[in-house]
C-alpha positions as CSV (number, residue, x, y, z in Angstrom):
1,X,31.2,15.8,6.3
2,X,28.4,17.5,8.2
3,X,28.4,21.2,9.0
4,X,25.4,22.1,11.2
5,X,24.3,25.7,12.0
6,X,21.7,27.2,14.3
7,X,19.9,30.6,14.4
8,X,17.5,32.0,17.0
9,X,14.6,32.0,14.5
10,X,14.4,28.6,12.9
11,X,11.7,26.3,11.6
12,X,14.1,23.3,11.0
13,X,17.1,22.0,12.8
14,X,18.5,21.0,9.4
15,X,20.4,24.1,8.5
16,X,23.5,22.4,7.3
17,X,25.8,21.4,4.5
18,X,26.6,17.7,3.9
19,X,29.3,16.5,1.5
20,X,29.8,13.1,0.0
21,X,33.5,12.7,-0.8
22,X,33.2,9.1,-2.2
23,X,32.2,7.8,-5.6
24,X,29.1,6.0,-4.2
25,X,25.5,7.1,-4.0
26,X,23.9,6.8,-0.5
27,X,20.4,6.8,1.0
28,X,20.6,8.6,4.3
29,X,18.4,9.2,7.3
30,X,19.4,12.5,9.1
31,X,18.5,12.7,12.8
32,X,18.7,16.1,14.5
33,X,18.4,16.6,18.2
34,X,18.5,19.9,20.1
35,X,19.4,19.7,23.8
36,X,19.5,22.1,26.6
37,X,22.8,22.9,28.4
38,X,21.7,20.5,31.2
39,X,21.4,17.7,28.7
40,X,17.6,17.6,28.4
41,X,16.3,16.7,25.0
42,X,14.1,19.5,23.7
43,X,13.3,18.9,20.0
44,X,14.0,16.1,17.5
45,X,13.6,15.9,13.7
46,X,14.2,13.3,11.0
47,X,14.8,13.7,7.3
48,X,15.5,11.1,4.5
49,X,17.7,12.2,1.6
50,X,19.6,10.8,-1.4
51,X,23.2,11.9,-1.7
52,X,25.0,11.3,-5.0
53,X,28.7,10.6,-5.4
54,X,30.9,13.7,-4.8
55,X,27.8,15.8,-4.1
56,X,27.7,18.8,-1.8
57,X,24.2,19.3,-0.6
58,X,23.0,22.4,1.3
59,X,20.0,21.8,3.5
60,X,18.4,25.0,4.8
61,X,15.1,25.9,6.4
62,X,13.1,25.9,3.1
63,X,12.5,23.1,0.7
64,X,12.5,20.2,3.1
65,X,9.8,18.8,5.4
66,X,11.3,16.9,8.3
67,X,9.3,14.8,10.7
68,X,9.2,16.8,14.0
69,X,8.9,15.7,17.6
70,X,8.8,18.3,20.4
71,X,10.1,16.5,23.5
72,X,9.7,19.5,25.8
73,X,6.2,21.1,25.5
74,X,7.5,24.5,26.6
75,X,9.5,24.7,23.4
76,X,6.5,24.0,21.3
77,X,4.4,26.5,23.2
78,X,7.2,29.2,22.9
79,X,7.4,28.5,19.2
80,X,3.6,29.0,18.8
81,X,3.7,32.3,20.6
82,X,6.9,33.8,19.2
83,X,7.0,32.8,15.6
84,X,9.4,29.9,15.6
85,X,12.0,31.8,17.7
86,X,14.2,29.8,20.1
87,X,14.3,31.1,23.7
88,X,17.7,32.6,24.5
89,X,19.8,29.9,26.2
90,X,22.7,27.6,25.7
91,X,22.1,24.7,23.4
92,X,23.7,21.6,22.0
93,X,22.7,20.7,18.4
94,X,23.6,17.2,17.2
95,X,23.1,15.9,13.7
96,X,23.5,12.2,13.0
97,X,23.7,10.7,9.5
98,X,22.6,7.0,9.3
99,X,23.4,5.1,6.2
100,X,20.5,3.0,5.0
101,X,21.2,-0.4,3.5
102,X,24.9,0.0,4.3
103,X,27.2,-1.4,6.9
104,X,28.9,2.0,7.5
105,X,28.9,3.5,11.0
106,X,26.7,6.5,11.5
107,X,28.4,9.9,11.4
108,X,27.5,12.5,14.1
109,X,28.5,16.1,14.6
110,X,27.6,18.2,17.7
111,X,27.9,21.9,18.0
112,X,27.4,24.1,21.1
113,X,25.5,27.3,20.7
114,X,24.8,30.2,23.1
115,X,21.7,32.3,22.2
116,X,21.9,34.3,25.5
117,X,22.9,37.4,23.5
118,X,19.4,37.4,22.1
119,X,18.0,38.1,25.6
120,X,17.2,41.8,26.1
121,X,15.8,42.1,29.6
122,X,15.9,45.6,31.0
123,X,14.4,47.2,34.0
124,X,11.6,49.7,33.8
125,X,10.9,50.1,37.6
126,X,12.8,50.3,39.8
127,X,15.6,51.4,37.6
128,X,19.2,50.6,38.5
129,X,20.7,52.8,41.3
130,X,17.5,54.6,41.9
131,X,15.7,55.6,45.1
132,X,12.0,54.8,45.4
133,X,9.3,55.9,47.9
134,X,6.8,53.0,47.4
135,X,6.9,50.5,50.2
136,X,5.3,47.8,48.0
137,X,6.3,48.7,44.4
138,X,5.3,47.2,41.1
139,X,8.3,45.6,39.6
140,X,8.3,45.9,35.8
141,X,10.8,45.0,33.1
142,X,11.1,44.9,29.3
143,X,11.8,41.9,27.1
144,X,11.7,43.0,23.5
145,X,12.7,39.6,22.1
146,X,10.4,37.3,24.1
147,X,7.1,39.1,25.0
148,X,5.3,35.8,26.0
149,X,8.0,34.2,28.1
150,X,7.7,32.9,31.6
151,X,9.8,34.7,34.3
152,X,11.1,34.4,37.8
153,X,11.9,37.4,40.0
154,X,14.3,37.5,42.9
155,X,14.7,40.3,45.5
156,X,17.3,40.4,48.2
157,X,18.4,43.0,50.8
158,X,22.0,44.3,50.4
159,X,23.8,44.1,53.7
160,X,26.4,46.6,54.7
161,X,29.1,47.2,52.1
162,X,28.0,44.2,49.9
163,X,27.8,44.8,46.2
164,X,24.5,43.9,44.5
165,X,26.3,40.9,42.9
166,X,27.4,39.5,46.3
167,X,23.9,40.1,47.7
168,X,22.0,38.2,44.9
169,X,24.4,35.3,45.2
170,X,24.6,35.0,49.0
171,X,21.6,36.5,50.8
172,X,18.3,34.9,51.6
173,X,15.6,36.2,49.2
174,X,13.1,38.7,50.5
175,X,11.0,37.2,47.8
176,X,11.4,34.7,44.9
177,X,8.4,34.2,42.7
178,X,8.2,32.0,39.6
179,X,5.6,31.3,36.9
180,X,5.2,35.0,36.1
181,X,3.5,35.3,32.6
182,X,3.7,39.1,32.3
183,X,6.4,41.8,32.4
184,X,5.4,43.1,35.8
185,X,4.9,41.8,39.3
186,X,3.1,43.4,42.3
187,X,5.0,43.3,45.6
188,X,3.2,40.5,47.5
189,X,1.1,41.4,50.5
190,X,2.6,38.6,52.5
191,X,6.3,39.5,51.8
192,X,8.3,41.5,54.3
193,X,7.9,45.3,53.9
194,X,10.8,47.3,52.5
195,X,12.9,48.8,55.3
196,X,13.6,52.5,55.4
197,X,17.1,53.5,54.1
198,X,18.0,50.0,53.0
199,X,19.4,48.9,49.6
200,X,18.0,46.1,47.6
201,X,19.0,44.0,44.6
202,X,16.6,42.4,42.2
203,X,17.0,40.2,39.1
204,X,14.6,38.7,36.5
205,X,15.1,35.2,35.0
206,X,13.5,33.9,31.9
207,X,12.7,30.2,32.1
208,X,13.8,28.0,29.3
209,X,13.1,24.3,29.2
210,X,13.4,22.1,32.3
211,X,15.5,23.8,35.0
212,X,17.3,26.2,32.6
213,X,17.0,29.9,32.8
214,X,18.5,33.1,31.3
215,X,19.2,35.8,33.8
216,X,19.0,39.5,33.4
217,X,21.5,42.0,34.8
218,X,21.3,42.7,38.5
219,X,19.6,46.0,39.5
220,X,19.9,47.9,42.7
221,X,17.6,50.5,44.4
222,X,17.2,52.1,47.8
223,X,14.0,52.6,49.7
224,X,13.3,56.1,51.2
225,X,9.7,56.8,52.2
226,X,10.3,60.5,51.7
227,X,11.5,60.0,48.1
228,X,9.9,62.6,45.8
229,X,7.0,61.5,43.6
230,X,9.0,62.0,40.5
231,X,10.5,58.6,41.1
232,X,7.1,56.9,40.9
233,X,6.8,54.9,37.7
234,X,4.8,56.6,35.0
235,X,3.3,53.4,33.6
236,X,2.2,50.0,34.8
237,X,1.4,46.7,33.0
238,X,-1.9,44.9,32.8
239,X,-2.9,43.1,36.0
240,X,-4.0,39.6,35.4
241,X,-7.2,39.1,37.5
242,X,-7.0,35.3,37.1
243,X,-3.6,35.2,38.9
244,X,-3.5,38.1,41.4
245,X,-4.4,37.2,45.0
246,X,-7.3,38.7,46.9
247,X,-6.1,41.6,49.0
248,X,-3.1,42.4,46.9
249,X,-1.7,45.9,47.1
250,X,-1.6,47.4,43.6
251,X,-1.1,50.8,42.0
252,X,-3.2,52.7,39.4
253,X,-1.6,55.7,37.6
254,X,-4.5,57.6,36.2
255,X,-6.2,54.4,35.1
256,X,-6.2,50.8,36.1
257,X,-5.2,48.3,33.4
258,X,-6.4,44.8,33.9
259,X,-6.9,41.6,31.9
260,X,-9.0,38.5,32.5
261,X,-9.4,35.2,30.7
262,X,-12.7,33.5,30.5
263,X,-14.2,30.5,28.6
264,X,-17.6,32.1,28.1
265,X,-19.2,35.4,27.2
266,X,-20.2,37.3,30.3
267,X,-20.1,40.7,32.0
268,X,-17.7,42.0,34.6
269,X,-18.8,44.5,37.2
270,X,-16.4,46.9,38.9
271,X,-17.0,48.7,42.2
272,X,-14.7,51.2,43.9
273,X,-14.9,51.9,47.6
274,X,-13.0,53.8,50.2
275,X,-10.5,51.6,52.0
276,X,-12.8,50.9,54.9
277,X,-15.7,50.2,52.6
278,X,-17.9,53.0,53.9
279,X,-18.1,55.0,50.6
280,X,-19.0,53.7,47.2
281,X,-17.7,55.8,44.3
282,X,-19.9,56.4,41.3
283,X,-18.2,55.0,38.2
284,X,-19.8,55.8,34.8
285,X,-17.7,53.0,33.2
286,X,-18.2,50.1,35.6
287,X,-19.4,47.2,33.4
288,X,-17.2,45.4,30.9
289,X,-18.4,42.8,28.4
290,X,-16.1,39.7,28.3
291,X,-15.7,37.5,25.2
292,X,-14.1,34.0,25.2
293,X,-10.3,34.2,25.6
294,X,-8.2,37.0,27.1
295,X,-9.8,40.4,27.5
296,X,-7.8,43.6,28.3
297,X,-9.3,46.8,29.6
298,X,-8.3,50.2,31.0
299,X,-10.5,51.6,33.8
300,X,-10.4,55.4,33.7
301,X,-9.9,56.7,37.3
302,X,-8.7,60.2,36.3
303,X,-11.7,61.8,34.5
304,X,-14.7,59.9,35.7
305,X,-14.1,60.1,39.5
306,X,-12.1,62.3,41.9
307,X,-9.5,60.3,43.8
308,X,-6.7,61.6,46.1
309,X,-3.1,61.2,45.2
310,X,-1.3,58.3,46.9
311,X,-4.5,57.4,48.8
312,X,-5.6,53.8,49.1
313,X,-8.9,52.5,47.9
314,X,-10.7,49.1,47.6
315,X,-11.6,47.9,44.2
316,X,-13.9,44.9,43.6
317,X,-14.4,42.8,40.4
318,X,-17.4,40.4,40.0
319,X,-18.2,38.3,37.0
320,X,-21.9,37.5,36.1
321,X,-21.4,33.8,35.3
322,X,-18.0,32.3,36.2
323,X,-18.0,33.4,39.8
324,X,-14.7,35.3,39.6
325,X,-14.6,37.8,42.5
326,X,-11.5,39.8,43.4
327,X,-11.1,42.4,46.1
328,X,-7.9,44.4,45.8
329,X,-6.3,47.4,47.5
330,X,-5.5,50.1,45.1
331,X,-3.1,53.0,45.6
332,X,-4.1,55.8,43.3
333,X,-1.3,57.9,41.6
334,X,-2.4,61.1,40.0
335,X,-0.4,61.4,36.8
336,X,-0.3,65.2,37.2
337,X,2.0,64.8,40.1
338,X,4.6,62.7,38.3
339,X,6.8,63.2,35.3
């Protein structure tokens, strides 16, 4: 008899009890396979054991060293980043017991598990049922359980008396962007602008395995260009300069948070201009030393330079060696004007 179990944080698929109800001793090879809900094989392990007559053996995460094969590299990468924690999804765990040097047929037990309850995606901005005044907002969300996951965001317009649920299922997306490796996404410059007085629904999906995803709740907001500034988000996430497109419209609330990955030590220069490029602003802190790997910085725009609230500027980043050059449009938000 085999009784497998699965938990969200696991270093071995062999968390099970196995019982020998006969008077014979057996040499067994245990084969464990974790599959996605679509049937894709994600992770396999093998373990050899000796099972004595009438023995009840408990095999848990510790004390055994199974041979491990990661079939899906995204699972291995997720484990490395999240301390052996499974992404929240639906799984099928199968354990097969193969009798060595015996003519007995293998015994297999499969159990379905849903770890979706471990997903904790919540909106930061725009919050559900809010009204915003930013034509190209920064969408941001929180995922307390999986800070290094990969996401997809979908935005649709809600037509007439549709509910947000009907809209997200039926309507053509205003935007649908995948391969997001942070908890925020700037509204793309090439996407249609939000329309005055219209309602919108948005949803975040966390990608798990090949073709599988765990979806957040569906959130709704309304766009009103005259909405008070109190509805402007009071924080933003780090902007990835390696991934953001030239000319993207971004927001800085008091400071501009950015990150950049490089494979060599170098220096990054920052220049701030008026939107038409006619005026260069003097930044005391305009050079940043980069080390190999991912570097995160906060550029102070509140104390070292005077910028007008909700006015657009051009910010340029140039690296000294790798040739990274990004020119972005920045809307400055004075934190004194928001809650």
